[in-house]
All heavy atoms as atom14 arrays in JSON, in Angstrom:
{
  "sequence": "MAILILLATIFIPPLGVAAKHGLGGTTLLNLVLTLLGFIPGLIHGLYVNYAR",
  "atom14_mask": [
    [1, 1, 1, 1, 1, 1, 1, 1, 0, 0, 0, 0, 0, 0],
    [1, 1, 1, 1, 1, 0, 0, 0, 0, 0, 0, 0, 0, 0],
    [1, 1, 1, 1, 1, 1, 1, 1, 0, 0, 0, 0, 0, 0],
    [1, 1, 1, 1, 1, 1, 1, 1, 0, 0, 0, 0, 0, 0],
    [1, 1, 1, 1, 1, 1, 1, 1, 0, 0, 0, 0, 0, 0],
    [1, 1, 1, 1, 1, 1, 1, 1, 0, 0, 0, 0, 0, 0],
    [1, 1, 1, 1, 1, 1, 1, 1, 0, 0, 0, 0, 0, 0],
    [1, 1, 1, 1, 1, 0, 0, 0, 0, 0, 0, 0, 0, 0],
    [1, 1, 1, 1, 1, 1, 1, 0, 0, 0, 0, 0, 0, 0],
    [1, 1, 1, 1, 1, 1, 1, 1, 0, 0, 0, 0, 0, 0],
    [1, 1, 1, 1, 1, 1, 1, 1, 1, 1, 1, 0, 0, 0],
    [1, 1, 1, 1, 1, 1, 1, 1, 0, 0, 0, 0, 0, 0],
    [1, 1, 1, 1, 1, 1, 1, 0, 0, 0, 0, 0, 0, 0],
    [1, 1, 1, 1, 1, 1, 1, 0, 0, 0, 0, 0, 0, 0],
    [1, 1, 1, 1, 1, 1, 1, 1, 0, 0, 0, 0, 0, 0],
    [1, 1, 1, 1, 0, 0, 0, 0, 0, 0, 0, 0, 0, 0],
    [1, 1, 1, 1, 1, 1, 1, 0, 0, 0, 0, 0, 0, 0],
    [1, 1, 1, 1, 1, 0, 0, 0, 0, 0, 0, 0, 0, 0],
    [1, 1, 1, 1, 1, 0, 0, 0, 0, 0, 0, 0, 0, 0],
    [1, 1, 1, 1, 1, 1, 1, 1, 1, 0, 0, 0, 0, 0],
    [1, 1, 1, 1, 1, 1, 1, 1, 1, 1, 0, 0, 0, 0],
    [1, 1, 1, 1, 0, 0, 0, 0, 0, 0, 0, 0, 0, 0],
    [1, 1, 1, 1, 1, 1, 1, 1, 0, 0, 0, 0, 0, 0],
    [1, 1, 1, 1, 0, 0, 0, 0, 0, 0, 0, 0, 0, 0],
    [1, 1, 1, 1, 0, 0, 0, 0, 0, 0, 0, 0, 0, 0],
    [1, 1, 1, 1, 1, 1, 1, 0, 0, 0, 0, 0, 0, 0],
    [1, 1, 1, 1, 1, 1, 1, 0, 0, 0, 0, 0, 0, 0],
    [1, 1, 1, 1, 1, 1, 1, 1, 0, 0, 0, 0, 0, 0],
    [1, 1, 1, 1, 1, 1, 1, 1, 0, 0, 0, 0, 0, 0],
    [1, 1, 1, 1, 1, 1, 1, 1, 0, 0, 0, 0, 0, 0],
    [1, 1, 1, 1, 1, 1, 1, 1, 0, 0, 0, 0, 0, 0],
    [1, 1, 1, 1, 1, 1, 1, 0, 0, 0, 0, 0, 0, 0],
    [1, 1, 1, 1, 1, 1, 1, 1, 0, 0, 0, 0, 0, 0],
    [1, 1, 1, 1, 1, 1, 1, 0, 0, 0, 0, 0, 0, 0],
    [1, 1, 1, 1, 1, 1, 1, 1, 0, 0, 0, 0, 0, 0],
    [1, 1, 1, 1, 1, 1, 1, 1, 0, 0, 0, 0, 0, 0],
    [1, 1, 1, 1, 0, 0, 0, 0, 0, 0, 0, 0, 0, 0],
    [1, 1, 1, 1, 1, 1, 1, 1, 1, 1, 1, 0, 0, 0],
    [1, 1, 1, 1, 1, 1, 1, 1, 0, 0, 0, 0, 0, 0],
    [1, 1, 1, 1, 1, 1, 1, 0, 0, 0, 0, 0, 0, 0],
    [1, 1, 1, 1, 0, 0, 0, 0, 0, 0, 0, 0, 0, 0],
    [1, 1, 1, 1, 1, 1, 1, 1, 0, 0, 0, 0, 0, 0],
    [1, 1, 1, 1, 1, 1, 1, 1, 0, 0, 0, 0, 0, 0],
    [1, 1, 1, 1, 1, 1, 1, 1, 1, 1, 0, 0, 0, 0],
    [1, 1, 1, 1, 0, 0, 0, 0, 0, 0, 0, 0, 0, 0],
    [1, 1, 1, 1, 1, 1, 1, 1, 0, 0, 0, 0, 0, 0],
    [1, 1, 1, 1, 1, 1, 1, 1, 1, 1, 1, 1, 0, 0],
    [1, 1, 1, 1, 1, 1, 1, 0, 0, 0, 0, 0, 0, 0],
    [1, 1, 1, 1, 1, 1, 1, 1, 0, 0, 0, 0, 0, 0],
    [1, 1, 1, 1, 1, 1, 1, 1, 1, 1, 1, 1, 0, 0],
    [1, 1, 1, 1, 1, 0, 0, 0, 0, 0, 0, 0, 0, 0],
    [1, 1, 1, 1, 1, 1, 1, 1, 1, 1, 1, 0, 0, 0]
  ],
  "atom14_positions": [
    [[134.73, 169.62, 83.45], [135.87, 170.49, 83.5], [136.22, 170.69, 84.97], [137.51, 170.9, 85.2], [135.45, 171.75, 82.75], [136.58, 172.69, 82.61], [137.79, 172.0, 81.47], [138.88, 173.38, 81.33], [0.0, 0.0, 0.0], [0.0, 0.0, 0.0], [0.0, 0.0, 0.0], [0.0, 0.0, 0.0], [0.0, 0.0, 0.0], [0.0, 0.0, 0.0]],
    [[135.25, 170.85, 85.82], [135.49, 171.05, 87.31], [136.38, 170.03, 87.87], [137.34, 170.36, 88.66], [134.27, 171.36, 88.02], [0.0, 0.0, 0.0], [0.0, 0.0, 0.0], [0.0, 0.0, 0.0], [0.0, 0.0, 0.0], [0.0, 0.0, 0.0], [0.0, 0.0, 0.0], [0.0, 0.0, 0.0], [0.0, 0.0, 0.0], [0.0, 0.0, 0.0]],
    [[136.22, 168.75, 87.42], [136.99, 167.72, 88.03], [138.39, 167.85, 87.55], [139.3, 167.51, 88.36], [136.39, 166.33, 87.67], [134.98, 166.22, 88.32], [137.29, 165.22, 87.93], [134.21, 164.96, 87.91], [0.0, 0.0, 0.0], [0.0, 0.0, 0.0], [0.0, 0.0, 0.0], [0.0, 0.0, 0.0], [0.0, 0.0, 0.0], [0.0, 0.0, 0.0]],
    [[138.58, 168.15, 86.31], [140.0, 168.37, 85.81], [140.76, 169.44, 86.61], [141.93, 169.28, 86.87], [140.03, 168.6, 84.29], [139.61, 167.47, 83.43], [139.46, 167.95, 81.97], [140.45, 166.31, 83.58], [0.0, 0.0, 0.0], [0.0, 0.0, 0.0], [0.0, 0.0, 0.0], [0.0, 0.0, 0.0], [0.0, 0.0, 0.0], [0.0, 0.0, 0.0]],
    [[140.05, 170.57, 86.85], [140.67, 171.59, 87.54], [141.05, 171.24, 88.97], [142.04, 171.49, 89.52], [139.73, 172.92, 87.53], [139.72, 173.42, 86.1], [140.34, 173.95, 88.57], [138.81, 174.63, 85.98], [0.0, 0.0, 0.0], [0.0, 0.0, 0.0], [0.0, 0.0, 0.0], [0.0, 0.0, 0.0], [0.0, 0.0, 0.0], [0.0, 0.0, 0.0]],
    [[140.16, 170.42, 89.63], [140.35, 169.91, 90.96], [141.54, 169.04, 91.0], [142.49, 169.1, 91.79], [139.16, 169.17, 91.52], [139.29, 168.51, 92.9], [139.56, 169.59, 93.91], [138.03, 167.73, 93.22], [0.0, 0.0, 0.0], [0.0, 0.0, 0.0], [0.0, 0.0, 0.0], [0.0, 0.0, 0.0], [0.0, 0.0, 0.0], [0.0, 0.0, 0.0]],
    [[141.61, 168.15, 89.99], [142.74, 167.22, 89.96], [144.11, 167.96, 89.68], [145.13, 167.6, 90.27], [142.52, 166.17, 88.92], [141.45, 165.09, 89.18], [141.27, 164.16, 88.05], [141.84, 164.29, 90.43], [0.0, 0.0, 0.0], [0.0, 0.0, 0.0], [0.0, 0.0, 0.0], [0.0, 0.0, 0.0], [0.0, 0.0, 0.0], [0.0, 0.0, 0.0]],
    [[144.05, 168.92, 88.87], [145.2, 169.75, 88.53], [145.67, 170.47, 89.78], [146.9, 170.6, 90.1], [144.96, 170.67, 87.44], [0.0, 0.0, 0.0], [0.0, 0.0, 0.0], [0.0, 0.0, 0.0], [0.0, 0.0, 0.0], [0.0, 0.0, 0.0], [0.0, 0.0, 0.0], [0.0, 0.0, 0.0], [0.0, 0.0, 0.0], [0.0, 0.0, 0.0]],
    [[144.65, 171.0, 90.52], [145.01, 171.72, 91.8], [145.6, 170.8, 92.78], [146.6, 171.27, 93.53], [143.66, 172.37, 92.38], [143.21, 173.3, 91.38], [144.09, 173.2, 93.59], [0.0, 0.0, 0.0], [0.0, 0.0, 0.0], [0.0, 0.0, 0.0], [0.0, 0.0, 0.0], [0.0, 0.0, 0.0], [0.0, 0.0, 0.0], [0.0, 0.0, 0.0]],
    [[145.21, 169.62, 92.93], [145.74, 168.57, 93.85], [147.18, 168.25, 93.46], [148.03, 168.2, 94.31], [144.83, 167.45, 94.04], [143.51, 167.83, 94.72], [145.49, 166.3, 94.79], [142.45, 166.77, 94.72], [0.0, 0.0, 0.0], [0.0, 0.0, 0.0], [0.0, 0.0, 0.0], [0.0, 0.0, 0.0], [0.0, 0.0, 0.0], [0.0, 0.0, 0.0]],
    [[147.32, 167.88, 92.28], [148.59, 167.36, 91.8], [149.73, 168.41, 91.38], [150.88, 168.24, 91.69], [148.46, 166.37, 90.63], [147.77, 165.07, 91.09], [146.53, 164.72, 90.62], [148.28, 164.21, 92.02], [145.82, 163.67, 91.0], [147.71, 163.11, 92.4], [146.43, 162.8, 91.85], [0.0, 0.0, 0.0], [0.0, 0.0, 0.0], [0.0, 0.0, 0.0]],
    [[149.3, 169.45, 90.72], [150.17, 170.63, 90.45], [149.36, 171.89, 90.64], [148.71, 172.49, 89.85], [150.47, 170.43, 88.85], [151.05, 169.18, 88.53], [151.54, 171.58, 88.5], [151.12, 168.94, 87.03], [0.0, 0.0, 0.0], [0.0, 0.0, 0.0], [0.0, 0.0, 0.0], [0.0, 0.0, 0.0], [0.0, 0.0, 0.0], [0.0, 0.0, 0.0]],
    [[149.45, 172.34, 91.91], [148.59, 173.48, 92.33], [148.75, 174.71, 91.34], [147.66, 175.35, 91.11], [149.16, 173.73, 93.77], [149.58, 172.51, 94.2], [150.24, 171.79, 93.0], [0.0, 0.0, 0.0], [0.0, 0.0, 0.0], [0.0, 0.0, 0.0], [0.0, 0.0, 0.0], [0.0, 0.0, 0.0], [0.0, 0.0, 0.0], [0.0, 0.0, 0.0]],
    [[149.95, 175.11, 90.9], [149.92, 176.41, 90.16], [149.21, 176.19, 88.83], [148.54, 177.17, 88.29], [151.42, 176.66, 89.82], [152.08, 176.01, 90.9], [151.26, 174.89, 91.21], [0.0, 0.0, 0.0], [0.0, 0.0, 0.0], [0.0, 0.0, 0.0], [0.0, 0.0, 0.0], [0.0, 0.0, 0.0], [0.0, 0.0, 0.0], [0.0, 0.0, 0.0]],
    [[149.2, 174.96, 88.26], [148.38, 174.68, 87.07], [146.77, 174.84, 87.31], [146.16, 175.41, 86.51], [148.69, 173.29, 86.57], [147.99, 172.86, 85.2], [148.32, 173.79, 84.18], [148.37, 171.41, 84.98], [0.0, 0.0, 0.0], [0.0, 0.0, 0.0], [0.0, 0.0, 0.0], [0.0, 0.0, 0.0], [0.0, 0.0, 0.0], [0.0, 0.0, 0.0]],
    [[146.35, 174.32, 88.41], [144.98, 174.42, 88.63], [144.57, 175.82, 88.98], [143.47, 176.27, 88.57], [0.0, 0.0, 0.0], [0.0, 0.0, 0.0], [0.0, 0.0, 0.0], [0.0, 0.0, 0.0], [0.0, 0.0, 0.0], [0.0, 0.0, 0.0], [0.0, 0.0, 0.0], [0.0, 0.0, 0.0], [0.0, 0.0, 0.0], [0.0, 0.0, 0.0]],
    [[145.39, 176.64, 89.58], [145.09, 178.05, 89.86], [145.12, 178.82, 88.48], [144.22, 179.62, 88.27], [146.0, 178.62, 90.79], [145.8, 180.16, 90.97], [145.86, 178.08, 92.2], [0.0, 0.0, 0.0], [0.0, 0.0, 0.0], [0.0, 0.0, 0.0], [0.0, 0.0, 0.0], [0.0, 0.0, 0.0], [0.0, 0.0, 0.0], [0.0, 0.0, 0.0]],
    [[146.04, 178.52, 87.74], [146.13, 179.2, 86.3], [144.97, 178.71, 85.47], [144.5, 179.66, 84.67], [147.54, 178.94, 85.68], [0.0, 0.0, 0.0], [0.0, 0.0, 0.0], [0.0, 0.0, 0.0], [0.0, 0.0, 0.0], [0.0, 0.0, 0.0], [0.0, 0.0, 0.0], [0.0, 0.0, 0.0], [0.0, 0.0, 0.0], [0.0, 0.0, 0.0]],
    [[144.53, 177.59, 85.53], [143.41, 177.21, 84.76], [142.12, 178.01, 85.12], [141.37, 178.19, 84.28], [143.18, 175.65, 84.88], [0.0, 0.0, 0.0], [0.0, 0.0, 0.0], [0.0, 0.0, 0.0], [0.0, 0.0, 0.0], [0.0, 0.0, 0.0], [0.0, 0.0, 0.0], [0.0, 0.0, 0.0], [0.0, 0.0, 0.0], [0.0, 0.0, 0.0]],
    [[141.95, 178.26, 86.37], [140.72, 178.88, 86.92], [140.78, 180.49, 86.9], [139.81, 181.07, 86.5], [140.39, 178.4, 88.22], [138.91, 178.76, 88.64], [138.42, 177.88, 89.77], [137.04, 178.17, 90.0], [136.4, 177.33, 91.05], [0.0, 0.0, 0.0], [0.0, 0.0, 0.0], [0.0, 0.0, 0.0], [0.0, 0.0, 0.0], [0.0, 0.0, 0.0]],
    [[141.99, 180.97, 87.21], [142.11, 182.4, 87.29], [143.01, 183.06, 86.36], [143.18, 184.35, 86.4], [142.64, 182.72, 88.78], [141.7, 182.35, 89.79], [140.58, 182.96, 90.11], [141.79, 181.23, 90.58], [139.94, 182.41, 91.14], [140.58, 181.23, 91.42], [0.0, 0.0, 0.0], [0.0, 0.0, 0.0], [0.0, 0.0, 0.0], [0.0, 0.0, 0.0]],
    [[143.74, 182.4, 85.52], [144.63, 182.98, 84.55], [145.88, 183.15, 85.06], [146.18, 183.0, 86.26], [0.0, 0.0, 0.0], [0.0, 0.0, 0.0], [0.0, 0.0, 0.0], [0.0, 0.0, 0.0], [0.0, 0.0, 0.0], [0.0, 0.0, 0.0], [0.0, 0.0, 0.0], [0.0, 0.0, 0.0], [0.0, 0.0, 0.0], [0.0, 0.0, 0.0]],
    [[146.82, 183.56, 84.21], [148.18, 183.91, 84.75], [148.23, 185.36, 85.36], [147.81, 186.32, 84.66], [149.22, 183.91, 83.54], [149.39, 182.52, 82.92], [150.33, 182.57, 81.73], [150.0, 181.54, 83.98], [0.0, 0.0, 0.0], [0.0, 0.0, 0.0], [0.0, 0.0, 0.0], [0.0, 0.0, 0.0], [0.0, 0.0, 0.0], [0.0, 0.0, 0.0]],
    [[148.49, 185.44, 86.63], [148.53, 186.69, 87.21], [149.21, 186.54, 88.65], [149.91, 185.68, 88.91], [0.0, 0.0, 0.0], [0.0, 0.0, 0.0], [0.0, 0.0, 0.0], [0.0, 0.0, 0.0], [0.0, 0.0, 0.0], [0.0, 0.0, 0.0], [0.0, 0.0, 0.0], [0.0, 0.0, 0.0], [0.0, 0.0, 0.0], [0.0, 0.0, 0.0]],
    [[148.76, 187.48, 89.54], [149.4, 187.53, 90.85], [149.04, 186.27, 91.67], [149.94, 185.86, 92.32], [0.0, 0.0, 0.0], [0.0, 0.0, 0.0], [0.0, 0.0, 0.0], [0.0, 0.0, 0.0], [0.0, 0.0, 0.0], [0.0, 0.0, 0.0], [0.0, 0.0, 0.0], [0.0, 0.0, 0.0], [0.0, 0.0, 0.0], [0.0, 0.0, 0.0]],
    [[147.83, 185.82, 91.54], [147.45, 184.68, 92.24], [148.22, 183.48, 91.87], [148.62, 182.68, 92.76], [145.95, 184.39, 92.15], [145.24, 185.67, 92.4], [145.41, 183.29, 93.03], [0.0, 0.0, 0.0], [0.0, 0.0, 0.0], [0.0, 0.0, 0.0], [0.0, 0.0, 0.0], [0.0, 0.0, 0.0], [0.0, 0.0, 0.0], [0.0, 0.0, 0.0]],
    [[148.38, 183.23, 90.63], [149.18, 182.06, 90.12], [150.61, 182.24, 90.5], [151.29, 181.25, 90.9], [149.07, 181.99, 88.59], [147.67, 181.98, 88.29], [149.8, 180.78, 87.95], [0.0, 0.0, 0.0], [0.0, 0.0, 0.0], [0.0, 0.0, 0.0], [0.0, 0.0, 0.0], [0.0, 0.0, 0.0], [0.0, 0.0, 0.0], [0.0, 0.0, 0.0]],
    [[151.26, 183.4, 90.41], [152.59, 183.6, 90.82], [152.82, 183.27, 92.3], [153.72, 182.64, 92.65], [153.1, 185.12, 90.46], [154.45, 185.39, 90.83], [155.41, 184.52, 90.03], [154.66, 186.8, 90.55], [0.0, 0.0, 0.0], [0.0, 0.0, 0.0], [0.0, 0.0, 0.0], [0.0, 0.0, 0.0], [0.0, 0.0, 0.0], [0.0, 0.0, 0.0]],
    [[151.83, 183.88, 93.19], [151.95, 183.54, 94.64], [151.85, 182.05, 94.79], [152.65, 181.46, 95.68], [150.9, 184.3, 95.24], [150.83, 183.98, 96.76], [152.03, 184.42, 97.61], [149.46, 184.66, 97.42], [0.0, 0.0, 0.0], [0.0, 0.0, 0.0], [0.0, 0.0, 0.0], [0.0, 0.0, 0.0], [0.0, 0.0, 0.0], [0.0, 0.0, 0.0]],
    [[151.01, 181.36, 94.12], [150.84, 179.96, 94.33], [152.13, 179.17, 93.85], [152.48, 178.17, 94.42], [149.63, 179.4, 93.65], [149.39, 177.95, 93.95], [149.9, 177.09, 93.26], [148.55, 177.76, 94.94], [0.0, 0.0, 0.0], [0.0, 0.0, 0.0], [0.0, 0.0, 0.0], [0.0, 0.0, 0.0], [0.0, 0.0, 0.0], [0.0, 0.0, 0.0]],
    [[152.76, 179.67, 92.82], [153.96, 179.02, 92.37], [155.1, 179.2, 93.32], [155.83, 178.19, 93.6], [154.41, 179.63, 90.96], [155.68, 179.2, 90.36], [155.48, 177.72, 90.02], [156.02, 179.98, 89.13], [0.0, 0.0, 0.0], [0.0, 0.0, 0.0], [0.0, 0.0, 0.0], [0.0, 0.0, 0.0], [0.0, 0.0, 0.0], [0.0, 0.0, 0.0]],
    [[155.23, 180.4, 93.92], [156.13, 180.55, 95.03], [156.0, 179.67, 96.13], [156.88, 179.04, 96.7], [156.22, 182.03, 95.39], [157.21, 182.31, 96.61], [156.79, 182.95, 94.2], [0.0, 0.0, 0.0], [0.0, 0.0, 0.0], [0.0, 0.0, 0.0], [0.0, 0.0, 0.0], [0.0, 0.0, 0.0], [0.0, 0.0, 0.0], [0.0, 0.0, 0.0]],
    [[154.68, 179.68, 96.61], [154.24, 178.79, 97.78], [154.65, 177.29, 97.46], [155.07, 176.53, 98.3], [152.94, 179.0, 98.14], [152.6, 180.29, 98.89], [151.09, 180.42, 98.97], [153.27, 180.38, 100.15], [0.0, 0.0, 0.0], [0.0, 0.0, 0.0], [0.0, 0.0, 0.0], [0.0, 0.0, 0.0], [0.0, 0.0, 0.0], [0.0, 0.0, 0.0]],
    [[154.35, 176.88, 96.27], [154.6, 175.48, 95.94], [156.15, 175.18, 95.83], [156.54, 174.13, 96.21], [153.95, 175.18, 94.55], [152.56, 175.45, 94.6], [154.11, 173.71, 94.08], [0.0, 0.0, 0.0], [0.0, 0.0, 0.0], [0.0, 0.0, 0.0], [0.0, 0.0, 0.0], [0.0, 0.0, 0.0], [0.0, 0.0, 0.0], [0.0, 0.0, 0.0]],
    [[156.95, 176.12, 95.35], [158.27, 175.95, 95.39], [158.88, 175.96, 96.76], [159.93, 175.23, 97.03], [159.03, 177.02, 94.59], [158.75, 176.99, 93.01], [159.37, 178.18, 92.34], [159.27, 175.67, 92.47], [0.0, 0.0, 0.0], [0.0, 0.0, 0.0], [0.0, 0.0, 0.0], [0.0, 0.0, 0.0], [0.0, 0.0, 0.0], [0.0, 0.0, 0.0]],
    [[158.28, 176.72, 97.69], [158.81, 176.63, 99.07], [158.42, 175.33, 99.8], [159.05, 175.0, 100.74], [158.21, 177.86, 99.9], [158.79, 179.28, 99.41], [158.02, 180.31, 100.22], [160.28, 179.27, 99.65], [0.0, 0.0, 0.0], [0.0, 0.0, 0.0], [0.0, 0.0, 0.0], [0.0, 0.0, 0.0], [0.0, 0.0, 0.0], [0.0, 0.0, 0.0]],
    [[157.36, 174.8, 99.33], [156.85, 173.5, 100.0], [155.48, 173.11, 99.28], [154.68, 174.0, 99.08], [0.0, 0.0, 0.0], [0.0, 0.0, 0.0], [0.0, 0.0, 0.0], [0.0, 0.0, 0.0], [0.0, 0.0, 0.0], [0.0, 0.0, 0.0], [0.0, 0.0, 0.0], [0.0, 0.0, 0.0], [0.0, 0.0, 0.0], [0.0, 0.0, 0.0]],
    [[155.37, 171.97, 98.98], [154.16, 171.48, 98.28], [152.9, 171.74, 98.99], [151.9, 172.2, 98.46], [154.18, 170.04, 97.94], [153.12, 169.54, 97.12], [153.06, 169.8, 95.76], [152.05, 168.78, 97.67], [151.98, 169.32, 94.96], [151.0, 168.37, 96.94], [150.92, 168.64, 95.57], [0.0, 0.0, 0.0], [0.0, 0.0, 0.0], [0.0, 0.0, 0.0]],
    [[152.87, 171.53, 100.4], [151.59, 171.65, 101.23], [151.14, 173.15, 101.19], [149.95, 173.34, 101.03], [151.89, 171.15, 102.58], [152.26, 169.51, 102.6], [150.71, 171.35, 103.47], [151.2, 168.74, 101.94], [0.0, 0.0, 0.0], [0.0, 0.0, 0.0], [0.0, 0.0, 0.0], [0.0, 0.0, 0.0], [0.0, 0.0, 0.0], [0.0, 0.0, 0.0]],
    [[152.03, 174.12, 101.45], [151.54, 175.53, 101.34], [150.81, 175.85, 100.01], [149.81, 176.48, 99.95], [152.65, 176.38, 101.71], [153.62, 175.57, 102.44], [153.44, 174.09, 101.79], [0.0, 0.0, 0.0], [0.0, 0.0, 0.0], [0.0, 0.0, 0.0], [0.0, 0.0, 0.0], [0.0, 0.0, 0.0], [0.0, 0.0, 0.0], [0.0, 0.0, 0.0]],
    [[151.4, 175.34, 98.95], [150.94, 175.68, 97.63], [149.58, 174.92, 97.42], [148.66, 175.47, 96.82], [0.0, 0.0, 0.0], [0.0, 0.0, 0.0], [0.0, 0.0, 0.0], [0.0, 0.0, 0.0], [0.0, 0.0, 0.0], [0.0, 0.0, 0.0], [0.0, 0.0, 0.0], [0.0, 0.0, 0.0], [0.0, 0.0, 0.0], [0.0, 0.0, 0.0]],
    [[149.48, 173.68, 97.88], [148.27, 172.93, 97.72], [147.17, 173.65, 98.6], [146.09, 173.77, 98.0], [148.41, 171.49, 98.27], [147.17, 170.63, 98.4], [146.7, 170.45, 96.95], [147.61, 169.38, 98.96], [0.0, 0.0, 0.0], [0.0, 0.0, 0.0], [0.0, 0.0, 0.0], [0.0, 0.0, 0.0], [0.0, 0.0, 0.0], [0.0, 0.0, 0.0]],
    [[147.38, 174.06, 99.76], [146.35, 174.74, 100.69], [145.93, 176.01, 99.94], [144.74, 176.28, 99.96], [146.95, 174.9, 102.03], [147.21, 173.62, 102.88], [146.03, 175.87, 102.87], [147.92, 173.76, 104.12], [0.0, 0.0, 0.0], [0.0, 0.0, 0.0], [0.0, 0.0, 0.0], [0.0, 0.0, 0.0], [0.0, 0.0, 0.0], [0.0, 0.0, 0.0]],
    [[146.88, 176.73, 99.41], [146.59, 178.02, 98.78], [145.79, 177.76, 97.57], [144.76, 178.49, 97.31], [147.8, 178.89, 98.49], [147.48, 180.04, 97.83], [147.68, 180.26, 96.4], [147.1, 181.3, 98.18], [147.32, 181.49, 96.0], [147.02, 182.14, 97.13], [0.0, 0.0, 0.0], [0.0, 0.0, 0.0], [0.0, 0.0, 0.0], [0.0, 0.0, 0.0]],
    [[146.07, 176.82, 96.78], [145.35, 176.54, 95.55], [143.88, 176.11, 95.79], [143.01, 176.52, 95.21], [0.0, 0.0, 0.0], [0.0, 0.0, 0.0], [0.0, 0.0, 0.0], [0.0, 0.0, 0.0], [0.0, 0.0, 0.0], [0.0, 0.0, 0.0], [0.0, 0.0, 0.0], [0.0, 0.0, 0.0], [0.0, 0.0, 0.0], [0.0, 0.0, 0.0]],
    [[143.7, 175.27, 96.78], [142.39, 174.79, 97.16], [141.52, 176.05, 97.72], [140.39, 176.12, 97.46], [142.38, 173.66, 98.22], [142.99, 172.35, 97.6], [143.17, 171.41, 98.69], [142.14, 171.84, 96.5], [0.0, 0.0, 0.0], [0.0, 0.0, 0.0], [0.0, 0.0, 0.0], [0.0, 0.0, 0.0], [0.0, 0.0, 0.0], [0.0, 0.0, 0.0]],
    [[142.19, 176.84, 98.51], [141.52, 177.95, 99.08], [141.01, 178.95, 97.94], [139.91, 179.32, 97.88], [142.39, 178.74, 100.11], [141.81, 179.94, 100.66], [140.66, 180.0, 101.51], [142.29, 181.22, 100.15], [140.1, 181.15, 101.88], [141.62, 182.34, 100.57], [140.57, 182.28, 101.4], [139.96, 183.57, 101.85], [0.0, 0.0, 0.0], [0.0, 0.0, 0.0]],
    [[141.99, 179.27, 97.07], [141.71, 180.3, 96.03], [140.63, 179.78, 95.11], [139.72, 180.39, 94.56], [143.0, 180.59, 95.29], [142.65, 181.29, 93.98], [143.83, 181.41, 96.14], [0.0, 0.0, 0.0], [0.0, 0.0, 0.0], [0.0, 0.0, 0.0], [0.0, 0.0, 0.0], [0.0, 0.0, 0.0], [0.0, 0.0, 0.0], [0.0, 0.0, 0.0]],
    [[140.66, 178.4, 94.76], [139.8, 177.89, 93.76], [138.37, 177.51, 94.34], [137.43, 177.56, 93.59], [140.31, 176.63, 93.16], [141.37, 177.04, 92.09], [141.51, 178.18, 91.72], [142.14, 176.03, 91.52], [0.0, 0.0, 0.0], [0.0, 0.0, 0.0], [0.0, 0.0, 0.0], [0.0, 0.0, 0.0], [0.0, 0.0, 0.0], [0.0, 0.0, 0.0]],
    [[138.35, 177.23, 95.65], [137.13, 176.63, 96.08], [136.48, 177.29, 97.38], [135.38, 177.05, 97.73], [137.28, 175.11, 96.37], [137.58, 174.39, 95.05], [138.88, 174.0, 94.85], [136.6, 174.31, 94.13], [139.18, 173.36, 93.64], [136.9, 173.65, 92.86], [138.26, 173.27, 92.69], [138.49, 172.64, 91.48], [0.0, 0.0, 0.0], [0.0, 0.0, 0.0]],
    [[137.21, 178.17, 98.09], [136.72, 178.73, 99.3], [136.34, 180.19, 99.09], [135.53, 180.81, 99.85], [137.8, 178.7, 100.45], [0.0, 0.0, 0.0], [0.0, 0.0, 0.0], [0.0, 0.0, 0.0], [0.0, 0.0, 0.0], [0.0, 0.0, 0.0], [0.0, 0.0, 0.0], [0.0, 0.0, 0.0], [0.0, 0.0, 0.0], [0.0, 0.0, 0.0]],
    [[136.73, 180.73, 97.98], [136.4, 182.25, 97.76], [135.02, 182.29, 97.09], [134.55, 181.62, 96.35], [137.32, 182.88, 96.79], [138.61, 183.32, 97.42], [139.29, 184.23, 96.5], [140.65, 184.58, 96.92], [141.46, 185.23, 96.33], [141.16, 185.77, 95.15], [142.67, 185.6, 96.74], [0.0, 0.0, 0.0], [0.0, 0.0, 0.0], [0.0, 0.0, 0.0]]
  ]
}
């Protein structure tokens, strides 16, 4: 399951964040960052899922 979340975070960052943390403020922030540019959304998604 962890590999699927990692792959989802890399390819579709909001999906990976939502899979691990549910729909909430963190997912919404990641969605906005991803819409502004893929790289900020990717960095935020990896940080939220694996650095905390």
